[in-house]
C-alpha positions as MATLAB code, in Angstrom:
seq = 'MSDTAPRIHPSAFVEEGAEIGPGCEIGAFCHIGPEVRLGPGNVLKSHVVLTGDTRIGADNTFFSFCVIGEIPQDKKFKGEKTKLEIGDRNRIREHVTINAGTEGGGGVTRLGNDCLIMAGAHVAHDVVVGNNVILVNNSALAGHCVIHDDVIVGGLSGVHQFVRIGRGAIIGAVTMVTNDVIPYGLVQAPRGVLDGLNLVGLKRRGVARSDITALRAAFQMLAQGEGAFADRARRLGEETESDYVREIVEFITSATDRHFLTPG';
ca = [
     -10.538   -4.925   21.006;
     -10.855   -3.727   24.605;
     -13.383   -1.609   26.487;
     -10.859   -0.589   29.126;
      -9.603    2.954   29.557;
      -6.466    3.842   27.561;
      -3.104    3.548   29.295;
      -0.858    6.535   28.622;
       2.732    6.715   29.845;
       3.429    9.840   31.958;
       6.149   10.991   29.526;
       3.850   10.853   26.470;
       2.512   14.181   25.158;
      -1.100   13.995   24.000;
      -2.241   17.380   22.741;
      -5.625   18.775   23.661;
      -8.255   17.714   21.136;
      -6.768   14.295   20.357;
      -9.132   11.364   20.792;
      -7.754    8.144   22.266;
     -10.013    5.085   22.031;
     -10.583    2.522   24.757;
      -7.902   -0.075   25.316;
      -5.147    1.960   23.650;
      -1.618    1.812   25.040;
       0.546    4.906   24.550;
       4.215    4.299   25.308;
       6.969    6.519   26.633;
       7.808    9.774   24.834;
       5.082    9.443   22.190;
       3.601   12.625   20.686;
      -0.002   12.680   19.519;
      -1.286   15.785   17.722;
      -4.601   17.573   18.379;
      -6.386   16.257   15.265;
      -5.503   12.601   15.677;
      -8.378   10.171   16.211;
      -7.275    6.780   17.539;
      -9.783    3.948   17.527;
      -9.862    1.195   20.157;
      -7.056   -1.195   20.977;
      -4.165    0.593   19.281;
      -0.667    0.142   20.709;
       2.070    2.754   20.387;
       5.542    1.669   21.440;
       7.905    4.386   22.661;
       8.782    7.526   20.635;
       5.910    7.293   18.128;
       4.691   10.496   16.442;
       1.086   10.708   15.230;
       0.181   14.089   13.812;
      -1.991   15.914   11.290;
      -5.647   15.194   10.553;
      -5.197   11.458   10.995;
      -7.922    8.855   11.482;
      -6.798    5.442   12.715;
      -9.021    2.376   13.116;
      -8.679   -0.435   15.651;
      -5.949   -2.761   16.894;
      -2.992   -1.311   15.005;
       0.548   -1.466   16.411;
       3.013    1.379   15.841;
       6.658    0.709   16.629;
       9.289    3.137   17.863;
      10.282    6.206   15.861;
       7.642    5.928   13.145;
       6.172    9.276   12.044;
       2.591    9.075   10.861;
       0.519   11.894    9.340;
       3.214   14.509    8.753;
       2.916   16.954    5.860;
       3.796   15.628    2.395;
       7.263   15.840    0.889;
       5.913   17.922   -1.976;
       7.169   21.419   -2.762;
       3.714   22.317   -4.102;
       2.180   21.770   -0.669;
       1.230   25.111    0.875;
      -0.333   23.995    4.138;
      -3.770   23.125    2.792;
      -6.040   20.889    4.863;
      -5.407   17.231    3.992;
      -5.817   13.863    5.729;
      -4.464   10.404    6.442;
      -6.738    7.406    7.007;
      -5.507    4.074    8.400;
      -7.674    0.973    8.832;
      -7.457   -1.905   11.294;
      -4.877   -4.446   12.478;
      -1.883   -2.988   10.692;
       1.669   -3.395   11.971;
       3.777   -0.321   11.287;
       7.393   -0.921   12.210;
      10.306    1.259   13.263;
      11.129    4.461   11.343;
       8.200    4.139    8.925;
       6.891    7.422    7.482;
       3.361    7.827    6.114;
       2.429   11.305    4.869;
      -0.905   13.059    4.569;
      -2.354   13.890    1.151;
      -2.172   16.974   -1.040;
      -4.906   19.117   -2.501;
      -3.839   18.196   -6.028;
      -4.010   14.476   -5.288;
      -7.435   14.362   -3.684;
      -6.349   15.331   -0.191;
      -6.223   11.867    1.423;
      -3.615    9.139    1.867;
      -5.173    5.767    2.739;
      -3.852    2.535    4.228;
      -6.238   -0.426    4.435;
      -6.407   -3.336    6.861;
      -4.005   -6.101    7.932;
      -0.912   -4.603    6.296;
       2.671   -5.065    7.419;
       4.804   -1.982    6.821;
       8.345   -2.992    7.715;
      11.136   -0.854    9.142;
      12.156    2.232    7.221;
       9.432    2.028    4.565;
       7.846    5.205    3.191;
       4.271    5.824    2.000;
       4.033    9.202    0.270;
       1.157   11.643   -0.173;
      -2.102   10.591   -1.842;
      -1.105    6.923   -1.987;
      -3.878    4.346   -1.666;
      -2.792    1.024   -0.168;
      -5.262   -1.869   -0.023;
      -5.533   -4.764    2.423;
      -2.961   -7.436    3.311;
      -0.134   -5.495    1.682;
       3.486   -6.015    2.749;
       6.097   -3.309    2.259;
       9.467   -4.844    3.091;
      12.261   -2.900    4.810;
      13.254    0.415    3.237;
      10.860    0.177    0.304;
       9.195    3.400   -0.826;
       5.954    4.368   -2.554;
       6.029    7.734   -4.325;
       3.033   10.056   -4.437;
      -0.310    9.046   -5.973;
       0.494    5.313   -6.227;
      -2.314    2.762   -5.935;
      -1.362   -0.577   -4.381;
      -4.118   -3.186   -4.554;
      -4.771   -5.994   -2.065;
      -2.265   -8.782   -1.349;
       0.734   -7.047   -2.939;
       4.299   -7.553   -1.673;
       6.932   -4.892   -2.390;
      10.444   -6.198   -1.766;
      13.118   -4.549    0.334;
      14.953   -1.478   -0.978;
      12.492   -1.192   -3.879;
      10.963    2.043   -5.143;
       7.644    2.616   -6.887;
       7.372    5.635   -9.196;
       4.631    8.215   -8.663;
       1.198    7.442  -10.169;
       2.062    3.754  -10.651;
      -0.650    1.148   -9.977;
       0.220   -2.339   -8.775;
      -2.550   -4.897   -9.304;
      -3.850   -7.356   -6.757;
      -1.588  -10.233   -5.780;
       1.498   -8.916   -7.572;
       4.983   -9.262   -6.093;
       7.923   -6.896   -6.550;
      11.377   -8.357   -5.999;
      14.018   -6.707   -3.821;
      16.086   -3.749   -5.071;
      13.703   -3.020   -7.949;
      12.591    0.280   -9.461;
       8.982    0.086  -10.692;
       8.289    2.803  -13.251;
       5.060    1.559  -14.862;
       1.845   -0.230  -13.891;
       2.057   -3.882  -12.845;
      -0.750   -6.259  -13.861;
      -2.546   -8.261  -11.156;
      -0.605  -11.373  -10.092;
       2.503  -10.153  -11.915;
       6.068  -10.934  -10.855;
       8.462   -7.998  -11.268;
      12.200   -8.102  -10.677;
      15.555   -6.711  -11.867;
      16.919   -3.238  -11.119;
      14.723   -1.492  -13.707;
      11.597   -3.518  -13.063;
      10.901   -6.214  -15.674;
       7.591   -8.103  -15.760;
       9.101  -11.555  -15.547;
       6.095  -13.832  -15.116;
       3.295  -14.491  -12.642;
       3.331  -14.690   -8.868;
       2.657  -18.430   -8.971;
       3.819  -19.033   -5.414;
       1.371  -16.453   -4.113;
      -1.475  -17.884   -6.192;
      -0.835  -21.395   -4.888;
      -0.573  -20.191   -1.294;
      -4.004  -18.558   -1.612;
      -5.481  -21.801   -2.883;
      -6.304  -20.595   -6.389;
      -7.644  -23.479   -8.459;
      -5.300  -25.201  -10.901;
      -7.673  -24.367  -13.772;
      -7.421  -20.645  -12.983;
      -3.625  -20.815  -12.742;
      -3.542  -22.561  -16.125;
      -5.786  -19.840  -17.570;
      -3.535  -17.138  -16.121;
      -0.444  -18.751  -17.656;
      -2.134  -18.897  -21.063;
      -3.227  -15.273  -20.700;
       0.301  -14.179  -19.860;
       1.618  -15.903  -22.973;
      -0.985  -14.187  -25.123;
      -0.110  -10.800  -23.619;
       3.561  -11.515  -24.284;
       3.351  -12.915  -27.811;
      -0.021  -12.021  -29.315;
      -0.507   -9.705  -32.268;
      -1.154   -5.987  -31.960;
      -0.588   -3.506  -29.156;
      -0.617   -4.597  -25.522;
      -4.051   -3.070  -24.857;
      -5.479   -4.720  -27.985;
      -4.211   -8.120  -26.851;
      -5.860   -7.559  -23.467;
      -9.201   -6.673  -25.049;
      -9.141   -9.805  -27.201;
      -8.263  -11.814  -24.143;
     -11.290  -10.429  -22.350;
     -13.563  -11.589  -25.167;
     -12.194  -15.134  -25.040;
     -11.635  -15.959  -21.368;
     -13.999  -17.510  -18.832;
     -11.649  -17.031  -15.864;
     -12.481  -14.298  -13.356;
      -8.762  -13.956  -12.602;
      -7.962  -13.268  -16.240;
     -10.871  -10.830  -16.477;
      -9.384   -8.965  -13.529;
      -6.147   -8.500  -15.483;
      -8.084   -7.343  -18.550;
     -10.081   -4.800  -16.544;
      -6.896   -3.510  -14.946;
      -5.197   -3.017  -18.317;
      -8.200   -1.371  -19.964;
      -8.971    1.011  -17.072;
      -7.687    4.587  -16.858;
      -4.067    5.104  -15.870;
      -1.460    7.853  -15.745;
       1.379    5.467  -16.638;
       2.264    2.863  -19.228;
       2.450   -0.838  -18.339;
       5.297   -3.165  -17.643;
       4.821   -5.699  -20.418;
       6.053   -9.297  -20.656;
       9.475   -9.697  -22.215;
];
């Protein structure tokens, strides 16, 4: 983060009212709207559009031709006042689109910290994206989705509106996700099948072997136990001592607008 004055290319158009934090670099032919608030140390490559009531934290990098804060792609939107909030240290690559919220969805789209949004990805209105999330090239999140921390969404994948994806889950490439994904789940195939746990991700984060063993046992119980999926989860919560398993149980038993992808 820098305390120096922002550097703005002569060809950039910064509308009156926009706030540009110290140390920002605004490249050639960028357009920044009057309600944009840029924190310190942000870098805009050439041809970046920031518009709408958009609040951006510190040390983000926006690559060429991304459009951030435009109105939602929702026919119900009638020009009401809505927002976009972006945290710190995100990398938002070429041709990414992130839309502001809608009145019916709470009015705010949010992106957390330390995310990598790769080229051509789309984040729709009222989506909430956590920290350390990766959206691979040309993936898309429909409106009202909730993406928890440490999730990876593979290239050319789509996530249906109102879907929640739990912490640490991974979505394979070219996958359509139509229902909620449990934390640490592994989803693949064209119509999104819950095909196991994200064991590689768990090991990379240094999760203890005992917790991984508990997660494997929990997955088997969710797949093969008696009763409905939610009933199996509640029984699991009564029996487990693993915080990771409890996280899955809490995710399953919390309120949702979708069903769940369940183990095959």
